[in-house]
N, C-alpha and C positions, 0 to 999 in steps of 0.2 A: 854854451855850445859855440864852437869855432867852425867857421865855414872855410873849407880848404878847396884847392883846385883839383879837379878830376885828373887822374893820371892813368886811367885804364882804357883809353881809347885804342881801337885797333883798326888797321887798314881794311876797308870794305872790299878790297880786291884780293888780297892774299892772307888777311888775318894777322899780319905781323903787328907788333906794338907800334903805336904812333908816338913820336916825341916832338916837342915844340922846338922850332928852329926858324928864326927870322920871320915871324908872322906866318909861318906855315906849320903844318903837321906833316912829318915825313916818316917813312918806314925804312927799314934796312935795305929793302929791294928797290928803293928809289921813287916810290909813289909819293906824291906830295899833294897837299890840300891847303888852299889859302884860307887864312882868317879874313872873312869879309869885313869891310869897314864898319858894318852895323854890329859886328861882334859875335858872329856865328860861324860855323864851319859846315860846308856842304860835303857830307860823306855818303852821298847817294849817286853812285856811278850810273852811267846811262844804261848799262846792262841790267840794272835792278829796277828800271822804270818800265811801267806798263803803258804809260801815256807820256806825252811831251811835258805836261805840267800836272803831275799827280797830286792828289790831295785837295784840300779846300781852296777855293778861289779867294782872291783878295776881298771880294764883296762879302763872302761868307765869314771870313776871318774878322773883318771889321764889325760886322753885325754881332758876332759872338762876343767880341770885346766890349762893345757898348752894352749888351745885355748883361753880361757877367759883372761888369763894373757897376751896374745899378745896385748890386748887392742881393738880388733876388735869390741867388743860389749860394749865398754866404753860409747858410746853415749846412749845406752839403760840404763845402770846403772846410768848415770848422770840424765837422765829424771826421773827414778824411785826415786832417792834420792831427787830431787827437789819436786816431788809430795809428798813424805813422809814428807818433811819439811813443806810444805804448810798445811798439815793436822795435824801437831803437834803444830803449833803456838797457843799460848794462854793457853797451858796446863802446869800445874806445875809439874806433875809427869805422865809419860807415859810408856807404854810397847809396844815394837815392836816385832812381831814374823814373821820370814820368814818360811812359811810353805812349805816344800819341798825345803830346802835351798841348797841341793847338797853340793858341796865342799866349800860353803860359800862366793863366789866371790861377789855376789850382796849385801848381808847383811853387809859384811865388807866395801864395797864401801859406802853404806848408812851411816853406823856409822861414817866413817871418814869425810864424807860430813857434817853431823850434828854436829860433834865434833868441827868443825871450826866456828860454829855459836855462837853468843854471848847471845843467849836467856837464861833466868834463868829457865831452865827446867831440871828435872832429868829423865833420860830415861834408861830403862833396855832393853837389846836386847837378843832375843832367836832365835836359829836356830834349826829347827826340820826336820829330814829326816828319812825315813824308812831304808835307806841304811847305815849300820854300816861303810862301807868303805868310804862313802861320809863324814860322821861325823868325822871320824878319820882325814881326810884331812882338813876339816873345822877347827878343833881344832888347827891345826898348823898355821892357817892363822891369828887368832885373839883371844887372851886370855881374852879379856874383854866381850866376848859374851858367854852366856850359851848355849852349844851345846848339843842337845838331840837326841837320837835315839828313834823314835816314829812314829806314823801314823797320817795322817791328818783326818782320819775317827774318831779317838778317841784321840785327842791331850791331853797330860797329863798336862793340865793347869786348874786352878780354873775357875769356871763359872764367866762370866762378869768381866774378869781381864785384857783383852788385848785391847789396843787402835787402833792399826793398824796391820793388817795381810797382808803381802806381799806374793804373789803367782806368781812366775815367771816361765812360761812355765811348771807349775807343775800340780799335781793332785788336782782338786778343790773339796772340800767336804764342801759345804755350810752348811750342817747339823752339821758337826763337828765344823766349824768356828762359827756358830750361838751360840753355847753353851758357848764358851770362850770369845767372843767379847762383849765389853761393849755396852749398848744401845747408839746409836749415833757413835759407832766405825766404822772404815772404813776397807774395803778389797780393796787392790790395786792389780788388775790382770794385768799381762803382757802376752798377748796371740799372737800367730802367725797369721798374716793376710793371705789372699789367695795367695799372691805373695811371701811369706817368703821363702827364699832359693830356689826359683823356678828354678834357673839354675842347681842346684844340683839335684833337684827332677826330672827334665826332663831327666837327664842322667841315674838315677838309676831305674826309673819306666817307663814301657811301656805306661801307662796311668796315667796322673797326675790329682789329685783331687784338685780343688781350693775351699777349704772349708772356709766359712766365720766364724767369731766368733759367739758363741751361742747367741740366742735371750735373751735379759735381762729378758723377762717375766718369764723364768724358775726360776731365782733368786728372782724376785719380789714376786713370789708366796710363798717364804720362809720368807718373811718379810724384804727384802733388797730393797733399792731404788738406782737406777743408778744416780749418781751425776755428773760424768764426763766421757767422752770418747774422747781420743786423739790418733790419728794415728801418727806413726813415720815411714817414708819411706826414705831410702837412699841406696847407693851402697857402698860396702866394699872397692872397688878397688881390684886389683889383689892380691890374696893370693896364697902362694906357696903350693907345693905338701904335705909337712909335715902338714900344717894347714888344708888342704882339708881332709887328712886322719884322723886327730884328730876330725874335725867337723863331719865326717861320723860316727866315732866310738862312739862319745859322745851322739848321738841321737838314738831314736828308728828306724830311717831309716836304720841303719846298719843291723838290724834283719828282717825288713820288705822287703827290696829290694832283688831282685834276685841275685844269685851269679855273673851273667854276669854284672848286673848293678853295683854291688859293685866294681868289678874288673875294669870296665870302669872308675869309679870315682877315684879309687885309683891310676890309671895310669896318671891322669891329672897332668900337670906340674904347671899350673896356672888356676885360675877361678875368675871371677868378680861376686860377689853375691849380690842379693837384700836382704836387711833387710826390712821387712814389719811387723811391730808389732802394736798392739793396747793396749793402757793403759786405763783400765776402773776402776773407783772408785765406789764401792757400799757402801752405809751406812746402818747399822743396824737400823731398825725402833726404835726410842727412846721409844716407848710405849711397846716394847717387852722385857720382862725380862727373 
């Protein structure tokens, strides 16, 4: 496999194609976006922001990076990479987007997995996240990936230009994904099952909601077909206090839980956690342009 540079970026203001020019991306209408010294491009104009600093904070990003780097979720990343490979086979040129990539752990894992395959395929990799802090960290992880600050609602990519979209525990915008995905392209979702991190949730919440994944009918109404659904369930084994705190801080649970619940979790010395995730592959209807 050969890694190639992404050439399907579009202007977030007018949708025109972006081309590289003197450490900038520019469109024919004169809009320009600088390549940051850290190696990413901010394609999130102020009119697309709902807050001054949208997305995860630096503290959340660093906590997630530490937790994922421990290898606890490596089995999730490995399954994601294998699924991605199975849906890239037979393609000469492909584009993979991680929509809501965070600090880049999963996309970096997928790239390195695919790089070791002998297939004669050229692949470009893009990571997109609304958090500037997350993209700054992601850019440190792998320089072969095009890292972008942007939103899943309006991804700054050309229509019908992406083969696979990964969305791992992220914000799903099938309307935005539909625009950029090629007919026959795939969305690979990684979603929490009802028992995911149940041991932690039982500590921080007085009442625990066991919410199943969304009914595929919602996505099918937008022109997507469910092609695969695979569960993954296992135990982490005992994790230490530092990783428990990082896990809590890296998720929305930190802000949803009560003060008492957070304190109880942060005082734990060890915890054996359940990983319960569902991998679902949706295909864009080939008749939809």
